[in-house]
TORKOL-4160 file (C-alpha; in steps of 0.2 Angstrom, whole numbers, padded with zeros to 4 digits, m for minus):
115
<pt num="1" X="m0143" Y="m0336" Z="m0181"/>
<pt num="2" X="m0159" Y="m0339" Z="m0172"/>
<pt num="3" X="m0167" Y="m0324" Z="m0181"/>
<pt num="4" X="m0164" Y="m0331" Z="m0198"/>
<pt num="5" X="m0171" Y="m0348" Z="m0193"/>
<pt num="6" X="m0187" Y="m0339" Z="m0187"/>
<pt num="7" X="m0189" Y="m0330" Z="m0203"/>
<pt num="8" X="m0186" Y="m0345" Z="m0213"/>
<pt num="9" X="m0200" Y="m0354" Z="m0203"/>
<pt num="10" X="m0211" Y="m0339" Z="m0206"/>
<pt num="11" X="m0208" Y="m0340" Z="m0225"/>
<pt num="12" X="m0212" Y="m0358" Z="m0225"/>
<pt num="13" X="m0228" Y="m0355" Z="m0216"/>
<pt num="14" X="m0233" Y="m0342" Z="m0228"/>
<pt num="15" X="m0229" Y="m0353" Z="m0243"/>
<pt num="16" X="m0240" Y="m0367" Z="m0235"/>
<pt num="17" X="m0254" Y="m0356" Z="m0232"/>
<pt num="18" X="m0256" Y="m0350" Z="m0250"/>
<pt num="19" X="m0267" Y="m0361" Z="m0261"/>
<pt num="20" X="m0256" Y="m0370" Z="m0274"/>
<pt num="21" X="m0257" Y="m0378" Z="m0290"/>
<pt num="22" X="m0268" Y="m0393" Z="m0284"/>
<pt num="23" X="m0281" Y="m0381" Z="m0277"/>
<pt num="24" X="m0282" Y="m0372" Z="m0294"/>
<pt num="25" X="m0283" Y="m0388" Z="m0303"/>
<pt num="26" X="m0297" Y="m0394" Z="m0293"/>
<pt num="27" X="m0306" Y="m0377" Z="m0295"/>
<pt num="28" X="m0303" Y="m0378" Z="m0313"/>
<pt num="29" X="m0310" Y="m0395" Z="m0315"/>
<pt num="30" X="m0325" Y="m0391" Z="m0305"/>
<pt num="31" X="m0329" Y="m0376" Z="m0315"/>
<pt num="32" X="m0327" Y="m0386" Z="m0331"/>
<pt num="33" X="m0339" Y="m0399" Z="m0325"/>
<pt num="34" X="m0352" Y="m0386" Z="m0319"/>
<pt num="35" X="m0351" Y="m0377" Z="m0336"/>
<pt num="36" X="m0354" Y="m0393" Z="m0345"/>
<pt num="37" X="m0369" Y="m0396" Z="m0335"/>
<pt num="38" X="m0376" Y="m0379" Z="m0337"/>
<pt num="39" X="m0372" Y="m0378" Z="m0356"/>
<pt num="40" X="m0382" Y="m0394" Z="m0358"/>
<pt num="41" X="m0397" Y="m0387" Z="m0349"/>
<pt num="42" X="m0396" Y="m0370" Z="m0357"/>
<pt num="43" X="m0395" Y="m0378" Z="m0375"/>
<pt num="44" X="m0409" Y="m0389" Z="m0371"/>
<pt num="45" X="m0420" Y="m0375" Z="m0364"/>
<pt num="46" X="m0417" Y="m0364" Z="m0379"/>
<pt num="47" X="m0420" Y="m0378" Z="m0391"/>
<pt num="48" X="m0437" Y="m0382" Z="m0383"/>
<pt num="49" X="m0442" Y="m0364" Z="m0383"/>
<pt num="50" X="m0438" Y="m0362" Z="m0401"/>
<pt num="51" X="m0445" Y="m0378" Z="m0408"/>
<pt num="52" X="m0457" Y="m0385" Z="m0394"/>
<pt num="53" X="m0448" Y="m0402" Z="m0395"/>
<pt num="54" X="m0435" Y="m0411" Z="m0385"/>
<pt num="55" X="m0418" Y="m0409" Z="m0393"/>
<pt num="56" X="m0412" Y="m0424" Z="m0403"/>
<pt num="57" X="m0400" Y="m0436" Z="m0395"/>
<pt num="58" X="m0384" Y="m0443" Z="m0403"/>
<pt num="59" X="m0393" Y="m0458" Z="m0408"/>
<pt num="60" X="m0408" Y="m0448" Z="m0415"/>
<pt num="61" X="m0396" Y="m0437" Z="m0425"/>
<pt num="62" X="m0391" Y="m0452" Z="m0436"/>
<pt num="63" X="m0408" Y="m0458" Z="m0440"/>
<pt num="64" X="m0415" Y="m0453" Z="m0457"/>
<pt num="65" X="m0431" Y="m0446" Z="m0450"/>
<pt num="66" X="m0422" Y="m0432" Z="m0442"/>
<pt num="67" X="m0417" Y="m0419" Z="m0455"/>
<pt num="68" X="m0398" Y="m0415" Z="m0458"/>
<pt num="69" X="m0403" Y="m0397" Z="m0455"/>
<pt num="70" X="m0410" Y="m0400" Z="m0438"/>
<pt num="71" X="m0396" Y="m0411" Z="m0432"/>
<pt num="72" X="m0383" Y="m0398" Z="m0438"/>
<pt num="73" X="m0393" Y="m0384" Z="m0430"/>
<pt num="74" X="m0393" Y="m0394" Z="m0413"/>
<pt num="75" X="m0375" Y="m0397" Z="m0414"/>
<pt num="76" X="m0370" Y="m0379" Z="m0418"/>
<pt num="77" X="m0382" Y="m0373" Z="m0404"/>
<pt num="78" X="m0375" Y="m0386" Z="m0391"/>
<pt num="79" X="m0357" Y="m0382" Z="m0396"/>
<pt num="80" X="m0359" Y="m0363" Z="m0395"/>
<pt num="81" X="m0368" Y="m0364" Z="m0378"/>
<pt num="82" X="m0354" Y="m0376" Z="m0371"/>
<pt num="83" X="m0340" Y="m0364" Z="m0377"/>
<pt num="84" X="m0349" Y="m0348" Z="m0371"/>
<pt num="85" X="m0353" Y="m0355" Z="m0354"/>
<pt num="86" X="m0336" Y="m0362" Z="m0351"/>
<pt num="87" X="m0328" Y="m0346" Z="m0355"/>
<pt num="88" X="m0339" Y="m0336" Z="m0343"/>
<pt num="89" X="m0338" Y="m0349" Z="m0329"/>
<pt num="90" X="m0319" Y="m0350" Z="m0331"/>
<pt num="91" X="m0317" Y="m0332" Z="m0330"/>
<pt num="92" X="m0327" Y="m0331" Z="m0314"/>
<pt num="93" X="m0316" Y="m0344" Z="m0307"/>
<pt num="94" X="m0301" Y="m0334" Z="m0311"/>
<pt num="95" X="m0308" Y="m0319" Z="m0304"/>
<pt num="96" X="m0313" Y="m0327" Z="m0288"/>
<pt num="97" X="m0295" Y="m0334" Z="m0287"/>
<pt num="98" X="m0287" Y="m0317" Z="m0290"/>
<pt num="99" X="m0299" Y="m0309" Z="m0277"/>
<pt num="100" X="m0294" Y="m0323" Z="m0264"/>
<pt num="101" X="m0276" Y="m0324" Z="m0267"/>
<pt num="102" X="m0271" Y="m0308" Z="m0275"/>
<pt num="103" X="m0262" Y="m0317" Z="m0289"/>
<pt num="104" X="m0266" Y="m0326" Z="m0305"/>
<pt num="105" X="m0269" Y="m0345" Z="m0304"/>
<pt num="106" X="m0254" Y="m0356" Z="m0306"/>
<pt num="107" X="m0249" Y="m0357" Z="m0324"/>
<pt num="108" X="m0258" Y="m0342" Z="m0330"/>
<pt num="109" X="m0248" Y="m0327" Z="m0337"/>
<pt num="110" X="m0253" Y="m0309" Z="m0335"/>
<pt num="111" X="m0256" Y="m0297" Z="m0349"/>
<pt num="112" X="m0242" Y="m0293" Z="m0361"/>
<pt num="113" X="m0234" Y="m0276" Z="m0358"/>
<pt num="114" X="m0239" Y="m0263" Z="m0371"/>
<pt num="115" X="m0224" Y="m0257" Z="m0381"/>
C-alpha cells in the first residue's frame, strides 16, 4: 500500500517537472514577436540596399506620389520576409523544445506514418 502511494507521488513529481502547455504557449508567443521584429528589420534592410531609400510607411503607401508598383513591391517584400522568418524562428523553437523535453510541443502531432 505504501509503495503504491510512493510511486504515485513520484509520478506526480515527474508530471510537474515537465514543461507544459503554458510554457510552450509562452515560448511560441515570444518566438512570434521576435520573428516579427526581425522580419521588419530584414525587410527594411533589403529595401534600403535595393533602392537606397527608406521603405514606405503605411500612410505613404496611400499617397499618390508613391507609385503603385513601389507600394506593392514593398508589401510583397515585407510579407514574404515576415512569413519566411516566422517559419525559421518557429522551427528553431520547436527544435529547442524537442531537445529539451524529448517530446513534441503540446498540440503538435508527429509525422504521419508511411503506408
